C-alpha positions, 0 to 999 in steps of 0.5 A: 525388760519393761515391756515384758513386765507390762505384758505379765501385768495385763495377763494377770488382770485378764486372768482375774476377770476370767475367774469371776464367778457367774450367777449359777456359782453365786446361787450355789454358794448362797445355798451352801451358806444358808444350809450351814446357818440353818435358814431357808435357802430361798430367803437367802437367794431373795436376800442376795437379789435385793439391795445389800445392807452396806451401812448403818443407814441401811440397817436403821431403815430396817429397824421398824420391820426388825422390831415388827418381826416382818424381816426374813430370817436372813436379814433379821440375822444380819441386823441382829449381828450388827446391833451387837457390834454397833452402839449407835444402831443399838441405841436407835433400836432401843429408843423405839420409833419416833424417839430420838436417840442420844448422840454419844459420838465425839462432837465435831468442832463448830466453826464460830464466826471469825468476826466474834468481836470479843474474841477478836479483841482478845486475839488482837490484844495478845498479838500486840502484846507478843509483838511489843515484847518481841520488839523490845527484846529484839531492840535490847539484845539483837538489834544492830543499832544504826550509826558508826561504832568508833572514830580514829582520834589519833594515829602514829604509824600505819593502820588498815581498815579491813571490810567487805569492800577490801583493805584501805589505810586508816586516817585520823577522823575515819569512822569505823562501822559494824563489821570493820576490823582494824589492823595495826602495822609494826610500830603503830599506835592508835586511839579510838573513841567509841560511840558510847564515849569510851576510849581504846588505845591500840598497840602495834600489830593488834587486830580488833573490831567494834560491834554493838547489839542492843545497848551493849558494845563489844571490842573483839580483840583477835590479837594484840594489846589494848588499854580501855577507858570505859565510860560511865553508862546508865544502861548496857555494858562494854565488853572486851572479848579475846579468843579465850576470855571476856571482860565485862566493865563499866566506868573502869580502866584496864588493859587486855593483851591477847597473845599466842599463849593466851590472854592477860587482863590487868586493872588500873582503876575500878573493878572488872569481871573476867570470864574464861574457861567457865570461871568468873573472876572479879578483879580490882585495881592492881589485880591481873589474871591470865588464861593460861598457867604458862603465862606468868604475871608481869608488873602492871607498869610493864604491861602498859609501858607502851601507852602514850598516857603512861604518865597518867595511868601510873600515878593513879595505879600507884595511888590505888595500890597505896590506898589498898595497902594502907587499909590492909595494914589497919589492925582489925579487931582481934578475935575474942576468946573470953567475955566478962559480959557473958557471965553478967547477963540475966539468967533468962536471956533468950538471945545473945549477940556479940559483935566487935567494936569496929569504931577505930577500924571505920575511922582509920579507913575513912581517914586514910582515904581522905589523907590519900585524896588530899595528897594525890592530884591523880586521885582527886581528878578521878574522884571529881570526875566520877559520879560520887556522892557527897560524903559529908553525912557519912563522915559525920556518922563515922566520926560520931561512931568513933567518938562513942566507940572510944569509950567502949570495950572490945565488944558490944553485946545485944541481949533479948531477955524475958522480963522477970516475973512474967514468963508470958510477956514479950522479950525485951532487948538491950545493948550492953558494953563495958566502959573503958573510961568516963565521959560517955554521957557528955558525948551522948548529950552532944552527938545523940540528943534524942537518947534519954540519959538516966542514972541509977538513981533516976532509974529507980523511980522511972516507969515505962511510958505509953508503948508509942512513946518508948525510948531510946534510953541510955543507962550510963554506969561506972563500968558499963553502959546499957541502951534499951527502949524499955525502962523495965529491962534497964532496971533488970539489967541494972540489978543483974550487973550490980549483983554479979554473975548470974549463972547464965554462963554455966547453964546449958545455953551459956556453955554453948556460947562459951564454946563459941568464944573458945573457937575465937569470936568475931560475931556470935549470934545465939538463940534459945529457940526452944524457949522462944517457941514456947513463949510465942505459943503462950503469948498467942494462946495456941490451941491444943491442935496447934501444939500437937502439930508443932510436936508432930513436926519435930520442931518441938525438940529444937534447942539452940541456934549458934551462929558464928562469923570470924576472919582468919588471915583475911578469909571468912569463916561462917558456921551455924549449929542448930541443936535438938534435944534428942534425935531429930524427928518429923520435918526436922529429920528430913535432911539426910546425913552427908553423902555424895550428891549425884544431882550436881553432876548434871549442872554446868560450871557456868550455873548462876544458882544451884541448890541440892540436898539429900533427904531421908526416904521420900516415902517416910517423908510422906508418912510424916506429912500424913501424921502432921495432917492428923486428924483434920487433914486426913480426909482432905488428903484422901480426897486429893488422892482420889481425885488425882487417881494416885497414892502420893506415898506409894505411887509417887514418893516410893518411886523417888530417891533422896537426891534433889536439885534445883538450879538456874543454869543458863540465860535469864531472858527471855525464859529462865534456864531453870533445871530440876534433877530428882533421883528416881528408883523406878523410872517406868513406874514413875512415868506411869504415875505421872501419866495417870496424874496428868490424865486425872488433872484433865478429867478434873478440868472445867471452866473457861480457864482450864488448861488440859495437860498431857505428856507426849514422848519422842526419841532422839539418838536412842534417848526418850524425851518427854514433854508436858504440853498444855493442850489448850494453849499448845504451849510446852510447859516443861520437858524431862528425861530419865538418865542414870537413875535421875529425872532431869526436867527443864523448860526446853530440850537444849537445857536437858542435852547440856545437863546430860553432856555435863554428866557424861563428860565430867565437865560439871559444877561438882568437878569444877576446881573453882567450885571446890575452892569455895567449899569450907575447910572442915573434916567433911568429905561430903555434905547433906546440902549445898547452896551455890550462887554466882549471879553476878554474870547473870545480872549483867543482861538485866541492865539493858532493862533498867535505867537511873539509880536502879541500873547503877545499883544492879551494875554495882551488884554485878561488879561486886558479886562473888561466887559463894557456897554454903554447905550443910550436913545433918547429924542425929541431934543437930544440923550444921552449916558452914561457908568460907565465902562472904555470904551473898557476896554483895554490897547490901547498900547497893542491893537496897538501892536496887529495891528502894532507890529513893530511900537509898538516895536519902541515906546517901545524901541527906539521911538522918545520922540518928537513924 
């Protein structure tokens, strides 16, 4: 068969050669073509006999004869036709003889010297920086540290080491390396000391391994029970993993039991973070959690009954339980439903803050702790072994607060007042409280000597000193006490208290505060923003243009801000109400009314941060922005649109919907896993706009620091993905995809795929039971905006990059952080927000220690109480 095919091919080639025309046939054909073109056939035959015109080089050699008219008609016709098609030859002909033509062709890259010294230095520096960063990241997260992982400190019964070398019995003193597994026999018990100083008690028939990556250690419990005493660490974390959960700890004691049904974690001391099924649970001493609803709770005493150190754990656990129970029994300040101070503050009050008298609660909690500490040797040992600060200063501060609070009523009010007779002066502040008994002046002289005490007689003749020598002053009256740094405000407050009700409570602003008391007051913050804005404008002598901009923004119509916080049955309630004089206008109207927020469907339940909101029509927002830019900003707006080759309103805003989201949904290092989701109306038109926009940016580029960007597309599994690339550096700036009416953008495709999977599978933050449990209890089925955070787990990897007090503070933040959600909704004449979470969920002192560790140390160990 192959031979026949070769024979046929050879026959075909021979036939082609045989069909080649001879000279006579070519001459006849030339004559026929010349006749049709209307030229002399003899010239055509001469043309074919000469050298053929095969390239631009041949044409340019004949341009002189062409311009002189000495070429034959046939050659002139060929040259003329070529000049119409070739721009380079056309420019050479137009330049004339002896004049170089401009070269408009794409320049070829010029190879510069590879040993350009400056370029070499920068390249070397960049290479070293990348190598250094890679080295530290590798050491922090992926490097397998040298050395042993654990040592067998005690062993009862039989246990085995399972390694690549095979199985072998374990003995006391044996070292466990990376990759070694421990399998306990029936009735066996062992104690392991980890290389970081932690201790792990292992129960019978348990299987576990100890590994390390970077500065972190992990105890992987395949099955069985362990009790872990985690050592204090300055960096890194200890993790305990089971097949269905992970426990993150530092300096705590807890038990883990991994069984057929699932895993159970119980805390004996300190706090731990347990992550399972996409949920993160913060646990304190005495708490327990199971990964399976079918696995019911069991008393902690029974869970650790197998421990050889049961006698040590049980007293400590009992002390923490007792301490927590006693503190829970301290009566918190009752909600206040009326206030006699509200009616007696000045009528020109712009700011009103009411807080409960917490002196008794703080003092009782401190006394309970010290009482429990004296009675419990176990608690004393824990306190002495821990790295706790000296509490003498704190005890002194609590005591002095308690002494003062005994003389005060059930609330303390802070007021910001416009000074009488001067509407353009800065507001001053005062603190006022009812007195329930006499003698406060003597206490202040003793405990707070820096405060200047005045009475009504001395106040009448007093005057404000220089601004740098002001206050603090305390006016102790028969039934009230007033603190301020201004003598003038003390006089105004004194006169008002003497004259009785001011009419403030019956005014429009006062009625808003009265309604807040009616709902039960914990903490109330109320501000007359309209008057504050106009006072600030008068003080700064704003120009008519600035006043017009304020009016166009819609904020000129703002009236009051009313913020409330209360505790009901141990659960927080937070509510904010921003009121306007009429229908919201301008920027104040950009928040849309409550409706389903579809962008949340693209966020996974493990997200650290997610902020989503609904806006009114983006095209209308663009109109508002242009209105606010008038009159001076219109030319700048037009110039920007001309350079960008788009209409911001018609090409960009008009193609967007009103649903926007920004989230941190994944790891923070080495590249934060940010994600943006935007509702789109016409993805095709929006894509064309983005490509025109990037093209215009490229054309605007100049200088050595220019970064030319371009959009490139690729297809995978029927889905088109787009990447924004920096053509200068070769880096990918971001990637995005259009799906189900939204544009999802992220730093890499993996995050996009996770977002698409979360939306298609229904396993999203919006459908998470834990997320829904954080939403406030109210009549709203939907909201206009939601801000969610659960950054505790995200902070943990950052510990490996810090040390000292900053690491301790961050560790405390990670341990104390709780998920929170804040929801807002827009109405015609107001914007409201609510949350049933402890806002931010962090210990603010620990947060300050992270930012200002030196200052925090001073406060904790030697700060002035008067501060």
